[in-house]
C-alpha positions in Angstrom: 4.2 11.9 7.9 5.1 10.1 4.7 5.2 12.2 1.4 5.6 11.1 -2.2 6.8 13.4 -5.0 7.5 12.7 -8.7 9.9 14.8 -10.8 10.0 14.4 -14.6 9.2 10.6 -14.3 9.2 8.6 -17.5 9.4 5.0 -18.6 10.1 3.0 -21.8 9.7 -0.5 -23.0 12.7 -1.3 -25.1 13.3 1.8 -27.2 9.6 2.8 -27.1 8.8 5.6 -24.6 5.4 5.1 -23.0 5.5 7.6 -20.2 7.3 11.0 -19.9 7.6 14.1 -17.8 5.2 13.2 -15.0 5.7 15.6 -12.1 3.6 16.0 -9.0 4.1 17.9 -5.8 4.3 15.9 -2.6 1.3 13.8 -1.8 0.8 13.5 1.9 0.0 10.5 4.1 -3.7 10.0 4.6 -4.6 11.0 1.0 -6.3 9.1 -1.8 -5.5 10.1 -5.3 -7.2 8.8 -8.4 -5.2 8.1 -11.6 -7.6 8.3 -14.5 -7.3 8.3 -18.3 -8.2 6.3 -21.4 -7.0 2.7 -22.0 -3.3 2.4 -22.7 -2.7 5.9 -21.6 0.2 4.9 -19.3 -1.5 4.5 -15.9 -0.2 1.0 -15.2 3.3 2.0 -16.4 3.2 4.9 -14.0 2.5 2.5 -11.1 5.3 0.2 -12.2 7.7 3.1 -12.4 6.8 4.3 -8.9 7.2 0.7 -7.6 10.6 0.4 -9.4 9.4 -2.4 -11.5 10.5 -0.6 -14.7 13.3 1.8 -15.2 13.2 5.3 -16.6 14.2 8.9 -16.2 13.2 11.2 -13.4 13.0 10.9 -9.6 10.5 9.1 -7.4 11.1 10.6 -3.9 9.6 9.0 -0.7 10.4 11.1 2.4 9.6 11.3 6.1 8.7 7.7 6.4 7.3 6.9 9.9 8.6 3.4 10.0 11.8 4.0 8.1 11.1 1.3 5.5 9.4 3.4 2.8 7.3 0.4 1.8 5.6 0.8 -1.6 3.1 -2.0 -2.5 1.8 -2.4 -6.0 -1.5 -4.2 -6.6 -1.6 -5.0 -10.3 -4.7 -5.6 -12.5 -3.6 -9.2 -13.1 -4.5 -11.1 -9.9 -3.3 -14.5 -11.0 -1.3 -16.4 -8.4 0.1 -19.8 -7.5 -3.0 -21.9 -7.5 -1.4 -24.5 -5.2 -1.5 -22.1 -2.3 -4.4 -21.4 0.0 -5.6 -17.9 0.5 -4.1 -17.8 4.0 -0.8 -19.2 2.8 -0.6 -16.6 0.1 -1.2 -13.7 2.5 1.3 -15.1 5.0 3.9 -15.4 2.2 3.3 -11.8 1.3 3.7 -10.7 4.9 7.1 -12.4 5.1 8.6 -10.8 2.1 12.0 -9.4 2.9 12.1 -10.9 6.4 12.9 -14.2 8.1 10.6 -17.1 8.1 9.8 -17.2 11.8 6.1 -16.4 12.2 4.9 -14.5 15.3 1.5 -14.4 16.9 1.2 -10.7 16.0 1.6 -11.6 12.3 -1.1 -14.2 12.4 -3.3 -11.8 14.3 -2.7 -9.2 11.5 -3.7 -11.7 8.8 -6.9 -12.6 10.7 -7.7 -8.9 11.1 -7.3 -8.2 7.4 -9.4 -11.2 6.4 -12.1 -10.0 8.8 -12.0 -6.4 7.6 -12.4 -7.5 3.9 -15.0 -10.1 4.9 -13.2 -13.0 3.3 -12.5 -15.2 6.4 -14.6 -17.9 4.8 -12.0 -18.1 2.0 -9.0 -18.5 4.2 -8.3 -22.2 3.5 -9.6 -22.4 0.0 -7.1 -22.7 -2.9 -6.4 -19.7 -5.0 -7.4 -21.6 -8.1 -10.9 -22.1 -6.7 -11.7 -18.4 -6.5 -13.7 -16.1 -8.7 -12.1 -13.0 -10.2 -13.6 -10.7 -7.6 -12.5 -13.0 -4.8 -8.9 -12.9 -6.2 -9.0 -9.2 -6.2 -9.9 -9.1 -2.6 -7.1 -11.6 -1.8 -4.6 -9.5 -3.7 -5.7 -6.4 -1.7 -5.2 -8.4 1.5 -1.7 -9.4 0.3 -0.8 -5.8 -0.1 -2.3 -4.5 3.1 -0.6 -7.2 5.3 2.7 -5.6 4.5 1.5 -2.3 6.1 2.6 -0.2 3.1 3.2 3.5 3.4 2.3 3.9 -0.3 -0.3 1.6 -1.8 -0.7 1.6 -5.6 -3.9 0.0 -6.8 -4.5 -0.7 -10.5 -8.2 -1.0 -11.1 -8.8 -2.9 -7.9 -12.5 -3.1 -8.1 -13.0 -4.1 -11.8 -14.2 -7.6 -11.0 -16.3 -6.6 -7.9 -20.1 -6.1 -7.8 -21.3 -2.5 -7.1 -21.9 -3.2 -3.3 -18.3 -4.6 -2.9 -16.8 -1.7 -4.9 -18.3 0.8 -2.6 -17.4 -1.3 0.5 -13.8 -1.7 -0.5 -13.2 1.9 -1.6 -14.8 3.2 1.6 -12.6 0.9 3.6 -9.4 2.0 1.8 -10.2 5.7 2.1 -10.8 5.2 5.9 -7.7 3.1 6.3 -5.5 5.7 4.5 -6.7 8.4 6.9 -6.3 6.3 10.0 -2.8 4.9 9.1 -1.4 8.0 7.3 -1.0 5.9 4.2 -0.8 7.4 0.6 -3.1 5.6 -1.8 -3.0 6.0 -5.6 -5.8 4.2 -7.3 -6.4 3.8 -11.1 -10.1 4.0 -11.8 -12.3 4.0 -14.9 -15.4 4.9 -13.0 -15.1 8.6 -12.6 -18.0 8.7 -10.1 -15.9 6.6 -7.7 -13.0 9.1 -8.2 -15.4 12.0 -7.4 -16.7 10.3 -4.3 -13.6 8.8 -2.7 -10.5 10.7 -4.0 -9.3 14.1 -2.8 -6.9 14.5 -5.7 -6.9 13.3 -9.3 -4.1 12.9 -11.9 -5.1 12.5 -15.6 -2.7 10.5 -17.8 -3.3 10.6 -21.6 -1.0 9.5 -24.4 1.8 8.9 -21.9 1.9 12.3 -20.3 0.2 14.0 -17.4 -2.7 16.1 -18.8 -3.9 17.5 -15.5 -3.5 17.1 -11.7 -5.0 18.7 -8.6 -8.1 18.5 -6.4 -10.6 16.1 -8.0 -13.4 18.7 -8.3 -11.0 20.9 -10.2 -9.7 18.2 -12.5 -12.9 16.2 -13.5 -14.7 18.9 -15.4 -17.0 19.1 -18.4 -14.0 20.3 -20.5 -11.8 17.4 -19.3 -14.4 14.9 -20.3 -14.6 16.4 -23.8 -10.8 16.7 -24.2 -9.7 13.4 -22.7 -12.6 11.1 -23.1 -14.2 12.6 -26.2 -17.7 12.7 -24.8 -20.2 15.5 -24.2 -21.0 15.2 -20.5 -21.3 17.4 -17.5 -20.7 17.2 -13.7 -23.7 17.8 -11.5 -24.4 17.5 -7.8 -27.0 14.8 -6.9 -29.6 15.5 -4.2 -27.1 14.5 -1.5 -24.5 16.9 -2.8 -22.2 14.3 -4.3 -20.9 15.3 -7.8 -21.6 12.8 -10.6 -20.9 12.5 -14.3 -24.0 12.9 -16.4 -23.9 11.7 -20.0 -26.9 12.5 -22.3 -29.0 13.1 -19.2 -28.1 9.8 -17.5 -25.6 8.9 -14.7 
């Protein structure tokens, strides 16, 4: 089973350090980990560092890869793409990254399967420039999943989706991670989503890791005060799911 570990990972833009000393013990395949923290805390930079899109000190170690490829896919916040392409063409192009241009039936079947799973078959032959922000996010997710990654980095993947689609996508990703033994790291601002879908949580604040561990141990009243500067509490709702309560409201 695939495992991902970080040892003293950091990153800088020019001479300005924006991330430092992030270390986590091995995350195992099948797990979903939330990356949370205030705006500009360093969450996106952490994803880029893991995906080798920026340089920096420390070690990103991916081990025991089942398929030997060690594929890490990064789904950024910015879902802009070549508006000339159709949705289907953009997903096919993503599937062929790093391989020859011969297209097999199994690859086309894989694209059809992902389109169906995300319920965007009706968008297949529409131009990317014709899509809404939420639709572009779903296409970006399809582009990542078609590569069958062992590690999927998702930077606020539901920010443009309505509540129904947020729940639908996060449930799908959590189930897919378990079935395929994939490691998922997902940056979230909605802490209730983290409490519901993520076994583990990492808190990034001011460019350093402030906390990590099981989600129920990390997202606490004290963390909300220290990191988010709000007076809030964690309570279980009637169905047993923990939720963030601020001034008596969810």
